[in-house]
C-alpha positions in Angstrom: 5.1 -34.4 66.6 3.5 -35.1 70.0 0.5 -36.5 71.9 -1.2 -34.0 73.9 -2.7 -35.4 77.0 -5.5 -34.0 79.0 -7.4 -35.6 81.9 -10.9 -34.6 82.8 -12.2 -36.5 85.9 -11.7 -40.3 85.1 -11.3 -39.7 81.4 -8.0 -39.3 79.6 -8.0 -37.5 76.3 -5.0 -38.2 74.0 -4.5 -36.0 70.8 -1.8 -37.1 68.5 -0.8 -34.4 66.0 0.6 -36.8 63.4 -0.6 -39.5 60.9 -1.0 -42.9 62.7 1.6 -44.7 60.5 4.3 -47.2 61.4 7.1 -44.6 61.7 5.3 -42.5 64.3 3.4 -45.0 66.4 6.0 -45.2 69.1 4.9 -41.7 70.3 1.3 -43.0 70.8 2.6 -46.3 72.3 4.5 -44.3 75.1 1.4 -42.4 76.1 -0.9 -45.3 76.0 1.7 -47.4 78.0 1.8 -44.6 80.7 -2.0 -44.7 81.0 -2.1 -48.4 81.4 0.6 -48.2 84.1 -1.2 -45.6 86.1 -4.7 -47.2 85.7 -6.1 -44.6 83.3 -8.4 -46.9 81.5 -11.1 -44.6 80.1 -9.3 -43.2 77.1 -10.4 -41.1 74.2 -8.1 -40.7 71.2 -8.8 -37.3 69.6 -8.2 -37.7 65.8 -8.7 -34.0 65.1 -5.0 -33.6 63.9 -4.6 -37.1 62.5 -4.6 -36.9 58.7 -4.2 -40.5 58.0 -4.0 -44.0 59.5 -2.2 -47.0 57.8 -2.6 -50.7 58.4 0.1 -50.7 61.3 -1.9 -47.8 62.9 -5.1 -49.9 62.7 -3.3 -52.9 64.3 -2.1 -50.7 67.1 -5.6 -49.3 67.7 -6.9 -52.9 68.0 -4.1 -53.8 70.3 -4.7 -50.7 72.5 -8.5 -51.7 72.5 -7.7 -55.2 73.8 -5.1 -53.8 76.4 -7.6 -51.4 77.8 -10.4 -53.8 77.8 -8.3 -56.4 79.7 -7.9 -53.9 82.3 -11.6 -53.3 82.6 -11.5 -49.9 80.7 -12.8 -48.5 77.4 -11.1 -46.9 74.4 -13.0 -44.5 72.1 -12.2 -42.4 69.1 -13.4 -38.8 68.3 -13.1 -36.3 65.6 -11.9 -38.4 62.7 -11.4 -36.7 59.4 -13.7 -37.9 56.7 -10.9 -40.1 55.3 -9.9 -41.6 58.8 -13.6 -42.2 59.4 -13.9 -44.0 56.1 -10.8 -46.1 56.9 -12.2 -47.0 60.4 -15.5 -48.0 58.7 -14.2 -49.9 55.7 -11.8 -52.0 58.0 -14.7 -52.5 60.5 -12.7 -51.0 63.3 -16.0 -49.5 64.3 -17.1 -53.0 65.4 -14.6 -52.5 68.3 -14.2 -48.8 68.7 -16.9 -46.3 69.3 -16.5 -43.2 67.1 -17.8 -39.8 68.2 -17.6 -36.5 66.2 -16.9 -34.3 69.2 -15.1 -34.4 72.5 -18.1 -33.7 74.6 -20.1 -36.6 73.3 -17.1 -38.9 73.6 -16.6 -37.9 77.2 -20.3 -38.2 78.1 -20.4 -41.7 76.6 -18.5 -43.0 79.7 -21.4 -42.3 82.0 
């Protein structure tokens, strides 16, 4: 399990390859923390390889959202599976996080 990190201009793309559940969140925590420390505040989390998100994962996403916003940045989600997209919608996380269905649109949304 890992979180791939790719930077394009001022946008940082993070791609976890695991379910966002309590047992695995420390991996994403570490990468988000590094981004915050280095001032990388335009973040996209690519859900392409995220099969599921539980309540702890949702709490962490909301926490990341607030941390990034306090720093003057923005956090977005892209490529959620139908299940993850439904979870994000039902829990109203989409009231906070913009969701895109491809990386290009997510990246362009920062301009």
